[in-house]
C-alpha positions in Angstrom: -10.8 38.0 -8.9 -9.1 40.8 -10.8 -8.8 44.6 -10.1 -6.5 47.2 -11.6 -3.1 47.4 -10.0 -2.8 51.1 -10.4 -5.3 53.9 -10.0 -4.4 56.9 -12.1 -4.8 60.1 -10.1 -3.7 63.0 -12.3 -2.6 63.9 -15.8 0.8 63.5 -17.3 3.4 66.1 -16.4 6.9 66.9 -15.3 6.1 69.9 -13.2 8.6 70.5 -10.4 7.3 69.5 -6.9 8.8 69.6 -3.4 10.1 66.3 -2.1 7.2 65.9 0.3 4.5 66.4 -2.4 6.1 64.6 -5.4 8.2 61.4 -4.8 7.4 61.6 -1.1 8.1 57.9 -0.7 11.8 58.9 -0.4 11.0 61.1 2.7 11.0 60.0 6.3 8.6 60.4 9.1 11.1 62.7 10.9 9.9 66.2 11.7 11.9 67.6 8.8 9.7 65.8 6.2 6.5 65.2 8.2 5.5 62.4 6.0 5.6 58.6 6.4 7.8 57.8 3.4 10.4 55.0 3.3 13.2 57.1 4.7 15.3 56.6 1.6 16.9 60.1 1.6 17.9 59.6 5.2 19.4 56.2 4.2 21.6 57.8 1.6 22.7 60.5 4.1 23.9 57.6 6.3 25.5 55.8 3.4 27.4 58.9 2.4 28.6 59.6 6.0 29.8 56.0 6.4 31.2 56.0 2.9 29.7 52.6 2.1 30.7 51.2 -1.3 28.5 49.9 -4.1 29.2 46.2 -4.2 26.6 44.9 -6.6 24.1 45.8 -9.3 21.2 43.8 -8.0 18.6 42.4 -10.4 15.0 43.0 -9.7 12.5 40.9 -11.7 9.2 42.6 -12.3 6.8 39.7 -13.1 3.7 41.3 -14.4 3.0 43.8 -17.1 5.1 45.0 -20.0 7.5 47.9 -19.7 9.2 50.7 -21.7 12.8 50.4 -20.8 13.7 53.1 -23.3 12.3 55.6 -20.9 15.0 58.2 -20.4 15.2 57.8 -16.6 15.4 53.9 -16.9 17.7 53.2 -19.8 20.6 52.5 -17.4 18.5 49.8 -15.7 17.6 47.7 -18.7 18.3 44.0 -18.4 19.0 42.2 -21.7 17.1 39.1 -20.8 13.6 40.6 -20.3 10.9 38.5 -21.8 7.2 38.4 -22.7 5.6 35.1 -21.9 2.4 36.3 -23.7 4.0 36.7 -27.1 4.3 34.6 -30.2 7.1 33.8 -32.5 5.6 36.1 -35.2 5.9 39.2 -32.8 2.2 39.3 -31.8 1.3 39.7 -28.1 -1.8 38.8 -26.1 -3.7 41.9 -25.0 -5.9 40.1 -22.4 -6.2 36.7 -20.8 -9.1 34.8 -19.3 -9.9 34.7 -15.6 -8.9 31.7 -13.6 -12.5 31.1 -12.6 -13.6 31.0 -16.2 -10.7 28.6 -17.1 -11.8 26.3 -14.3 -15.4 26.5 -15.5 -14.4 25.4 -19.0 -12.4 22.5 -17.5 -15.2 21.2 -15.3 -18.3 22.3 -17.3 -19.1 19.0 -18.8 -18.8 17.2 -15.5 -20.8 19.5 -13.2 -22.4 22.6 -14.8 -25.7 20.8 -15.7 -26.6 19.8 -12.1 -29.5 21.5 -10.3 -29.8 20.8 -6.6 -32.8 20.6 -4.2 -31.2 19.5 -1.0 -29.7 16.1 -1.7 -31.8 15.6 -4.8 -30.2 16.3 -8.1 -31.7 17.3 -11.5 -30.6 18.0 -15.0 -32.4 19.6 -17.9 -33.1 16.9 -20.5 -34.9 18.0 -23.7 -36.0 21.2 -22.0 -37.5 19.5 -19.0 -36.2 19.0 -15.4 -35.4 15.3 -14.8 -34.1 13.7 -11.6 -30.6 12.1 -11.9 -28.1 10.4 -9.8 -25.8 12.6 -7.7 -22.3 13.4 -9.1 -19.8 10.7 -8.3 -17.1 13.1 -7.1 -19.0 15.1 -4.5 -15.8 16.9 -3.4 -15.0 18.1 -6.8 -18.7 19.1 -7.4 -18.6 21.1 -4.2 -15.4 22.8 -5.4 -17.1 23.7 -8.6 -20.3 24.9 -6.9 -18.8 26.9 -4.0 -15.4 28.0 -5.4 -15.7 28.2 -9.1 -19.2 29.6 -9.5 -18.6 32.7 -7.4 -15.4 33.4 -9.4 -16.6 32.8 -12.9 -19.1 34.9 -14.8 -19.4 32.2 -17.4 -20.4 29.6 -14.7 -22.9 32.0 -13.3 -24.5 32.7 -16.7 -24.6 29.0 -17.6 -26.3 28.3 -14.2 -28.8 31.1 -14.9 -29.6 29.5 -18.3 -30.2 26.1 -16.7 -32.3 27.7 -14.0 -34.4 29.5 -16.6 -35.9 26.2 -17.5 -36.9 25.8 -13.8 -38.3 29.3 -13.9 -40.5 28.5 -16.9 -41.7 25.3 -15.3 -42.8 27.0 -12.0 -44.1 30.1 -13.7 -46.4 27.8 -15.6 -47.6 26.2 -12.4 -48.1 29.6 -10.7 -50.1 30.8 -13.7 -52.4 27.8 -13.7 -52.9 28.1 -9.9 -53.7 31.8 -10.2 -56.2 31.3 -13.0 -57.9 28.6 -10.8 -58.2 31.1 -8.0 -59.1 34.1 -10.0 -60.9 32.9 -13.2 -62.0 35.4 -15.9 -60.0 38.4 -14.7 -56.9 40.3 -15.5 -54.3 39.0 -13.1 -52.2 41.4 -11.1 -49.3 41.5 -8.7 -51.7 41.5 -5.7 -53.3 38.3 -7.1 -49.9 36.7 -7.2 -49.2 37.7 -3.6 -52.5 36.3 -2.4 -51.1 32.9 -3.6 -47.6 33.6 -2.4 -47.8 32.0 1.1 -49.4 28.9 -0.1 -46.8 28.5 -2.9 -43.8 29.3 -0.8 -44.2 26.2 1.3 -43.0 24.1 -1.7 -39.3 23.6 -2.2 -36.1 25.7 -2.4 -36.3 25.8 -6.2 -39.9 27.1 -6.0 -38.9 29.6 -3.4 -36.1 30.9 -5.6 -38.5 31.3 -8.5 -41.0 33.1 -6.3 -38.3 35.6 -5.4 -37.4 36.1 -9.0 -41.1 36.7 -9.9 -41.6 39.1 -7.0 -38.5 41.1 -8.1 -39.6 41.0 -11.7 -42.7 43.2 -11.0 -40.4 46.0 -9.9 -37.8 45.5 -12.6 -40.4 45.6 -15.4 -42.3 48.5 -13.7 -45.6 46.8 -13.9 -48.3 45.4 -11.6 -49.8 43.2 -14.3 -49.1 39.5 -14.3 -49.2 38.8 -18.1 -46.0 40.7 -19.1 -44.1 39.1 -16.2 -45.4 35.7 -17.2 -44.3 36.2 -20.8 -40.9 37.4 -19.9 -40.2 34.7 -17.3 -42.3 32.0 -18.8 -41.9 32.3 -22.5 -38.6 34.1 -23.0 -36.4 33.4 -20.0 -34.6 30.4 -21.5 -33.8 32.1 -24.8 -32.7 35.3 -23.1 -30.5 33.5 -20.6 -29.0 31.3 -23.3 -28.2 34.4 -25.4 -26.5 36.1 -22.4 -24.4 33.0 -21.8 -23.4 32.6 -25.5 -22.5 36.3 -25.8 -20.3 36.0 -22.7 -18.7 32.9 -24.1 -17.9 34.7 -27.3 -16.3 37.6 -25.3 -14.5 35.7 -22.5 -13.9 32.0 -23.2 -11.1 32.3 -25.8 -8.2 34.6 -25.3 -6.6 33.1 -28.4 -3.5 31.9 -26.5 -3.1 28.8 -28.7 -3.3 30.9 -31.8 -0.9 33.7 -30.6 1.6 32.0 -28.2 1.2 28.4 -29.3 2.0 26.6 -26.0 -0.1 24.4 -23.8 -0.8 26.5 -20.7 -1.6 23.4 -18.7 1.7 21.6 -19.3 4.4 22.9 -17.0 7.1 21.2 -19.1 6.2 23.2 -22.2 8.4 26.2 -21.4 9.8 27.4 -24.7 7.4 30.1 -25.7 7.1 33.9 -25.8 9.1 36.8 -27.4 10.9 40.0 -26.5 8.1 42.5 -27.3 7.7 44.4 -24.0 6.5 47.9 -24.9 2.9 46.8 -24.9 -0.4 48.6 -24.1 -0.1 47.6 -20.5 3.5 48.9 -20.0 2.5 51.9 -17.8 2.3 50.0 -14.5 5.7 48.3 -15.2 7.3 51.7 -16.0 6.0 53.2 -12.8 7.2 50.3 -10.7 10.6 50.4 -12.4 10.9 54.1 -11.8 10.3 53.8 -8.0 12.9 51.1 -7.8 15.7 52.2 -10.2 15.2 55.7 -11.7 18.4 57.8 -11.5 18.8 60.0 -8.5 19.7 63.7 -8.5 19.7 64.0 -12.3 17.0 66.6 -12.4 14.9 64.3 -14.6 11.8 62.5 -13.6 12.1 61.2 -10.0 14.7 59.8 -7.6 14.5 56.1 -7.6 15.3 54.1 -4.4 18.1 51.9 -5.9 19.5 53.3 -9.1 22.1 50.6 -9.3 19.5 48.0 -9.8 18.8 46.3 -13.1 15.2 45.7 -14.1 14.4 42.3 -15.6 10.9 42.6 -17.0 8.9 39.4 -17.4 5.4 40.0 -18.9 2.6 37.6 -17.8 -0.2 39.9 -16.9 -1.7 42.2 -19.6 -3.9 43.9 -17.1 -7.2 42.3 -18.3 -7.9 38.9 -16.9 -5.8 36.9 -14.5 -2.3 35.5 -15.1 -2.0 31.8 -15.9 -0.4 29.9 -13.0 1.9 28.2 -15.4 3.3 31.6 -16.5 3.8 32.7 -12.9 5.8 29.5 -12.1 7.8 29.6 -15.3 8.6 33.3 -14.9 9.8 32.8 -11.3 12.1 30.0 -12.4 13.3 32.1 -15.4 14.1 35.0 -13.0 16.0 32.8 -10.6 18.0 31.2 -13.4 18.9 34.7 -14.8 20.3 35.9 -11.5 17.4 37.8 -10.0 18.0 38.9 -6.4 14.4 40.2 -5.9 11.2 39.2 -7.6 8.0 41.3 -7.6 4.8 39.5 -8.5 1.4 40.7 -9.6 -1.2 40.8 -6.9 -2.5 37.7 -5.0 -5.5 35.8 -6.2 -8.2 34.0 -4.3 -8.3 31.0 -6.7 -5.3 28.8 -7.3 -6.4 25.4 -8.7 -4.6 22.7 -6.6 -2.8 20.9 -9.3 -1.3 24.2 -10.7 -0.8 25.7 -7.3 2.0 23.1 -6.8 3.9 24.6 -9.8 4.0 28.0 -8.2 4.8 26.6 -4.7 7.8 24.6 -6.1 9.1 27.7 -8.0 8.8 29.8 -4.8 10.7 27.2 -2.8 13.4 27.1 -5.5 13.7 30.9 -5.2 14.0 30.5 -1.5 16.9 28.0 -1.9 18.7 30.3 -4.2 18.5 33.2 -1.8 15.9 35.3 -3.8 13.4 37.6 -2.0 9.8 37.5 -3.4 7.4 40.4 -2.9 3.7 40.3 -3.6 1.1 43.0 -3.1 -2.3 42.2 -1.6 -5.6 43.1 -3.1 -7.7 46.1 -2.2 -10.9 44.3 -1.2 -11.0 45.0 2.6 -10.6 41.3 3.3 -9.1 39.8 6.4 -6.5 37.5 4.8 -5.9 35.7 8.1 -9.3 34.2 7.5 -9.7 34.2 3.7 -6.9 32.5 1.8 -5.2 34.3 -1.0 -2.3 33.1 -3.1 0.7 33.1 -3.2 1.2 33.0 0.6 3.9 31.7 3.0 2.1 28.5 3.7 2.2 27.1 0.2 4.0 23.9 -0.5 4.5 22.2 2.9 7.1 24.1 4.7 6.6 27.8 5.4 8.4 30.1 2.9 10.9 32.4 4.6 11.5 34.6 1.6 8.0 35.8 0.8 6.9 39.3 1.7 3.3 40.5 1.4 2.7 44.3 1.1 -0.2 46.7 1.3 -0.2 50.4 0.5 -0.1 53.3 3.0 -0.3 57.1 2.5 1.9 60.0 3.4 0.2 60.3 6.8 1.1 56.7 7.7 -2.5 55.5 7.3 -3.3 52.2 5.5 -5.3 52.3 2.3 -8.9 52.0 3.4 -9.7 49.1 1.0 -6.4 47.2 1.4 -6.6 43.6 2.6 -5.2 43.1 6.0 -4.1 40.5 8.6 -1.8 40.4 11.6 -0.3 37.1 10.3 -0.8 37.0 6.5 0.1 40.6 5.7 3.7 41.5 6.5 4.3 45.2 5.9 2.9 48.5 4.7 4.7 50.8 2.3 4.1 54.1 0.5 1.7 53.5 -2.4 -0.8 56.4 -2.5 -0.3 59.5 -4.7 3.1 58.3 -5.8 4.7 60.2 -8.6 6.9 58.0 -10.9 8.2 57.6 -14.4 5.7 57.1 -17.2 5.8 56.0 -20.8 6.8 58.8 -23.1 9.6 60.2 -20.9 7.1 61.9 -18.6 5.9 61.4 -15.0 2.5 60.5 -13.6 1.0 60.3 -10.1 -0.9 57.1 -9.2 -1.9 54.8 -6.4 -2.0 51.1 -5.9 -0.6 48.0 -4.2 1.8 47.4 -7.0 3.5 50.7 -6.2 3.8 49.8 -2.6 5.4 46.5 -3.6 7.9 48.4 -5.8 8.8 50.6 -2.8 9.7 47.5 -0.7 11.5 46.0 -3.7 13.5 49.3 -4.0 14.5 49.2 -0.4 15.5 45.5 -0.7 17.6 46.3 -3.8 19.3 49.2 -1.9 20.3 46.6 0.7 21.6 44.2 -1.9 23.6 47.0 -3.5 25.7 47.5 -0.4 25.3 44.2 1.4 25.2 41.6 -1.5 25.6 38.5 0.7 22.2 39.0 2.3 19.8 36.1 1.3 16.1 36.5 0.6 15.3 35.2 4.0 17.6 37.7 5.7 16.2 40.5 3.6 12.7 39.7 4.7 13.8 39.6 8.4 15.5 42.9 8.1 12.6 44.6 6.3 10.1 43.4 8.9 12.3 44.2 11.9 13.4 47.7 10.8 10.0 49.3 10.1 8.8 52.7 11.1 6.8 51.3 14.0 3.1 52.2 14.2 2.5 49.8 17.1 -0.2 51.1 19.4 -1.5 53.6 16.8 -5.3 53.4 16.2 -6.4 53.7 12.6 -9.7 53.4 10.8 -9.8 50.6 8.2 -12.3 49.3 5.7 -13.5 45.8 6.4 -16.2 43.4 5.3 -18.7 41.7 7.6 -20.9 39.0 6.2 -20.0 40.3 2.7 -20.9 43.9 3.5 -18.5 46.8 3.4 -18.0 48.9 6.5 -15.3 50.5 8.6 -13.8 49.9 12.0 -10.9 50.9 14.2 -7.7 48.8 14.6 -4.4 49.0 16.2 -1.7 48.9 13.5 -0.3 45.7 14.8 -3.7 44.0 14.1 -3.3 44.9 10.4 0.1 43.5 9.6 2.9 41.3 11.2 5.5 44.0 11.4 3.1 46.7 12.8 4.8 49.3 10.6 5.9 50.9 7.4 9.1 50.0 5.5 12.1 52.1 6.5 15.2 52.1 4.3 17.5 53.9 6.8 16.7 51.6 9.7 17.1 48.6 7.3 20.5 49.8 6.3 21.5 50.1 9.9 20.2 46.5 10.6 22.0 45.1 7.5 25.3 46.8 8.5 25.0 45.3 12.0 24.7 41.7 10.9 27.6 42.0 8.4 30.0 44.0 10.5 32.3 41.2 11.3 32.7 40.2 7.6 30.3 37.3 7.8 26.5 37.3 7.5 24.8 36.2 10.7 21.3 34.7 10.6 18.7 37.1 11.7 15.6 35.7 13.4 12.2 37.3 13.6 9.5 35.7 15.7 6.9 34.8 13.1 3.4 36.2 13.6 1.3 33.2 14.1 -2.5 33.1 14.0 -4.0 33.4 17.4 -6.4 30.5 18.1 -9.3 32.0 20.0 -12.8 31.3 20.7 -14.9 33.9 18.9 -18.4 35.1 19.7 -20.9 33.3 17.5 -22.1 34.5 14.1 -20.5 38.0 14.2 -17.5 40.0 15.2 -19.4 41.7 18.0 -21.9 39.9 20.3 -24.1 41.9 22.6 -25.1 39.8 25.7 -27.6 40.7 28.4 -26.9 40.2 32.0 -28.8 40.3 35.3 -27.5 41.7 38.6 -27.5 39.6 41.8 -25.6 40.5 45.0 -23.2 42.9 43.1 -22.5 40.3 40.5 -23.3 40.6 36.8 -24.5 37.2 35.7 -24.2 36.6 31.9 -26.3 33.7 30.5 -25.4 33.1 26.9 -23.5 30.3 25.2 -20.5 32.1 23.6 -18.2 30.2 21.3 -18.6 26.9 23.1 -17.4 28.2 26.4 -19.2 27.8 29.7 -22.7 29.2 29.2 -22.8 31.3 32.4 -20.1 33.6 33.7 -20.1 36.5 36.1 -18.0 39.4 37.2 -18.2 41.8 40.2 -19.5 45.3 39.8 -18.1 46.6 43.0 -14.4 45.9 42.6 -11.7 45.6 39.9 -12.1 41.8 39.3 -13.4 42.5 35.8 -9.9 43.6 34.9 -8.6 40.1 35.5 -9.6 37.8 32.6 -8.3 34.8 34.5 -11.6 35.0 36.4 -13.6 34.9 33.2 -13.8 32.4 30.2 -10.6 32.1 28.2 -12.0 33.8 25.1 -12.1 37.1 27.0 -8.4 37.1 27.4 -8.0 38.0 23.7 -11.1 40.1 23.4 -12.6 43.5 24.4 -15.2 43.4 27.0 -17.6 46.4 27.1 -19.7 46.8 30.2 -22.9 48.9 30.1 -24.6 48.7 33.5 -27.4 51.1 32.5 -28.6 48.7 29.8 -27.3 45.7 31.6 -25.4 44.5 28.6 -21.9 43.3 27.9 -20.4 43.4 24.4 -17.7 40.9 23.4 -15.7 42.1 20.4 -13.3 40.4 18.1 -10.7 41.0 16.8 -8.8 43.0 19.3 -10.4 46.5 19.2 -12.6 48.4 21.6 -16.2 48.2 20.4 -16.7 51.9 21.2 -13.3 53.4 20.2 -14.5 57.0 20.1 -15.0 57.2 23.9 -14.3 60.1 26.3 -10.9 58.9 27.4 -8.4 56.1 27.8 -6.5 55.0 30.9 -4.1 52.2 31.8 -5.2 49.1 33.8 -3.5 50.3 37.0 -5.2 53.7 36.8 -8.6 52.2 36.2 -8.4 49.5 38.9 -9.1 51.7 41.8 -11.9 53.5 40.1 -13.7 50.7 38.3 -16.8 50.5 40.4 -17.2 54.3 40.1 -16.7 54.2 36.4 -19.2 51.4 35.9 -21.8 53.4 37.7 -21.3 56.5 35.5 -20.8 55.2 32.0 -19.8 52.6 29.5 -16.4 50.9 30.1 -14.5 49.1 27.4 -11.7 46.8 28.7 -9.2 46.0 26.0 -7.3 43.0 27.4 -4.6 42.5 24.6 -3.5 46.2 24.9 -4.1 46.6 28.6 -6.2 49.7 28.1 -9.6 50.8 29.5 -11.9 53.2 27.7 -14.7 55.2 29.3 -17.8 57.0 28.0 -20.4 58.7 30.2 -24.1 57.7 30.1 -25.2 61.2 29.1 -24.0 60.7 25.5 -25.3 58.4 22.7 -24.5 55.1 24.2 -25.0 52.3 21.7 -25.7 52.5 17.9 -29.3 51.7 17.1 -28.2 48.7 15.0 -26.6 47.2 18.1 -29.3 47.7 20.8 -32.9 48.8 20.9 -34.0 50.9 23.8 -35.9 49.1 26.5 -39.1 51.2 25.8 -40.0 52.5 22.4 -41.2 56.1 22.2 -43.3 56.6 19.1 -43.4 60.1 17.7 -46.0 61.3 15.1 -44.3 62.8 12.1 -41.2 60.7 12.5 -39.9 57.4 11.0 -39.9 55.4 14.2 -37.7 52.3 14.9 -39.8 49.4 16.1 -39.1 45.7 16.9 -40.9 42.4 16.9 -42.3 42.9 20.4 -43.9 46.2 19.3 -45.2 44.7 16.1 -47.0 41.9 18.0 -48.4 44.3 20.6 -49.4 47.3 18.5 -49.8 46.0 14.9 -51.1 42.4 14.9 -50.2 39.2 16.6 -49.7 36.7 13.7 -48.9 33.9 16.2 -52.6 33.6 17.0 -53.7 33.8 13.3 -54.6 37.4 14.0 -54.2 39.8 11.0 -56.4 42.6 12.3 -54.6 45.9 12.9 -54.8 47.0 16.6 -54.4 50.7 16.1 -56.6 53.6 15.0 -54.3 55.5 12.6 -53.1 53.9 9.3 -49.5 52.8 9.4 -46.6 52.3 6.9 -43.9 49.9 7.9 -40.5 49.9 6.1 -38.5 46.7 6.3 -34.9 47.6 5.5 -31.3 46.8 6.0 -28.0 48.8 6.0 -26.6 46.7 3.2 -29.6 47.3 0.9 -28.7 50.2 -1.4 -32.3 51.0 -2.5 -33.4 50.9 1.2 -30.8 53.5 2.2 -31.6 55.7 -0.8 -35.3 55.7 0.0 -34.8 56.4 3.7 -34.8 60.2 3.5 -37.9 60.1 1.4 -39.6 57.9 3.9 -38.7 60.5 6.6 -40.2 63.3 4.5 -43.4 61.3 4.0 -43.6 60.7 7.7 -43.5 64.5 8.3 -45.9 65.2 5.4 -48.6 62.9 6.7 -48.2 63.8 10.4 -51.4 63.3 12.3 -52.8 61.1 9.5 -50.4 58.1 9.1 -47.8 56.6 11.5 -44.5 55.5 9.9 -42.3 52.7 11.3 -39.1 51.0 10.2 -37.8 47.6 11.1 -34.2 46.5 10.6 -34.6 43.1 8.8 -31.2 41.9 10.0 -32.1 42.4 13.6 -35.6 41.0 13.3 -35.0 37.9 11.2 -37.7 35.9 13.0 -40.3 38.5 12.3 -39.3 38.7 8.6 -39.4 34.9 8.4 -42.9 34.8 9.9 -44.1 37.5 7.5 -42.3 35.8 4.5 -40.3 38.9 3.7 -37.6 37.9 1.2 -36.9 41.1 -0.7 -35.9 44.5 0.6 -37.2 47.1 0.8 -40.6 45.6 1.6 -43.3 48.0 2.8 -46.5 47.2 4.7 -49.3 49.7 4.2 -52.0 48.9 6.8 -55.3 50.8 6.7 -57.2 51.5 9.9 -59.5 48.7 8.9 -58.6 46.3 6.2 -55.9 43.9 5.0 -52.2 45.0 4.7 -51.0 46.1 1.2 -47.5 44.7 0.7 -45.1 46.3 -1.8 -41.4 45.7 -2.6 -38.8 48.0 -4.1 -37.8 51.7 -3.8 -40.8 53.4 -5.4 -41.7 56.4 -3.3 -44.0 58.0 -5.8 -46.1 54.9 -6.0 -46.1 54.6 -2.3 -47.5 58.1 -1.9 -50.3 57.1 -4.3 -51.1 54.1 -2.1 -51.2 56.3 1.0 -53.5 58.8 -0.7 -55.8 56.2 -2.4 -55.8 53.3 0.0 -54.9 54.5 3.5 -56.6 57.9 3.5 -59.6 57.2 1.4 
């Protein structure tokens, strides 16, 4: 996957700013500056007081984009051996490269791209028709293609759509024949299709997939007529899908590397390629990184860099469009090491590193480790937990754990993490200033921008500052110092973007749950630490306890599991199989035993247990954060122990075991979000869009379990099946609420969360959202899909109120 490294935030300019509002990354979180910068100014005050001497001009290799080293604030930092690995002997350069997923698709296409699966049965399209074939011989490699390459490659996805178009044509023909048998001599409509839907849906997964496509097509093509849908999906789907694939192949498959560079990108021994053209169209990000690291200080030009003694060795492998070749990454790392680099800054991590080529990068990183080089890599801004999802490069590459690799994410001037940054208490090492950073720009000007690459440059600048005055420090020692000397944010609760089941949302974390160091890079404290270990004239080995993944038993299927309990003799009895632990556990409601996890299953010792006696529910939450963080107050374990029975009787109590904190919220406030728990009794209000569940549906609408489809009520109803992740659902919700008010006294309006009522949706065969049921006071339901409020008002007027 590929995203831009830098987000531009304002226009070019060299307007004078105060320190805290321009290059604030130099400031410190002390009261004088009031911003969470890297404390660089404070470090230089200490260096001046101690009269520390410059002992080296460290070399920082920026492995990524091009650069303009003629920028007036960077000319002193130019390194003569900078190189463009995406250049040819004739001076041409590559302006883009293919994505890794597309490269893997092209490598494996002839082996696996033609397979279609129905369970363990395999098919291929032969002469335009689906034909059963033997399974692929290498099932592991086929699964790698299917589950790793296809999600990463647009070409693979489009090719699969082309092959599936043949299946669509086949089944659309079957559907058409069946409909004409059922409804001869009439113009077929969407309702005719739906009347056949349940019967057809019992076929196979390929058929069900086609049915979903057909259902969606009615909305996409804005028609309720069958014939235009049949023509588009039955007659033209193959040719349309083929053309989309061929167009993408023309755009994406060939980046002309062979023509321009002339090397074999899949031969690690072919290393003599490239040129010295570095002032390329993608030079902006390199110039900004270099400015943060090495711009001259106190010259009234541009900005103050962190380590102006540093030399910048620019190695271009990433033009900003596409994803770098792994060979280029490995060769550039070795090139940097062989040319004396002390610090290497890489482009962002990637989610796909083919195994054979991954070894090249791992070997290069281990060589850098042996040679004492620090390697820094920014993480993506995808809101992913990288303790659970693997991104490369990482410390676990190549057998032994790398001790010289630092992963970095961006933070802002308030000391808050970027909302979208990847995170992980093990896999992410440190945060650093990277939001609204003003730095050097091409054309001898300055620019304000944001991005993980700028945060990585801040860390590289601090590391280069240490090497300037303490040149004997190795890459391993630099990493230890950087992580041990942070501005600590331990215990600070911050809001952070996350993804649950692929959906973006937010949650609250302690800072230590986001990164291993629990803080933000601090140059001054790093200088103090470096001075301490070199005081006696010899470098001592620093040790930092590595942050290791915590092996815990997690609640099933989700980050938060709400479990009901019953009360017996003052004990809350929980009956639910949770993560493989003992099915039943209990805790006392009349003393403080609930504070002692040794009396409970082991998974609770690393979780948050939220007790709600009013609803007789406990909530087990992973990772370590209270499930109701915005509660009335927080108290220590000891303070809560004597009052626990009183607190449980008056409100919700969240017990955060890892941080030994107890949170409390009174019952007279909104207790639990609607998406987490339904009230015990549903109160239906006319003129409102009422939340209902499966029980209400069976009792008040109709009980499909007995074959009953006769509506039980007297007023017509509209039922909206929706989900929070469904954009059209959320956009239509206010209009549904307006309709509920408009038809007050005439029609009842309900909504059902499809994620919470999966069994109901399965029984009703609801596969697309939003799906709406329009049920007359007497008559069959009218089922519609899509966000079409004007059409739905027409149905209400003409079908429900006629």
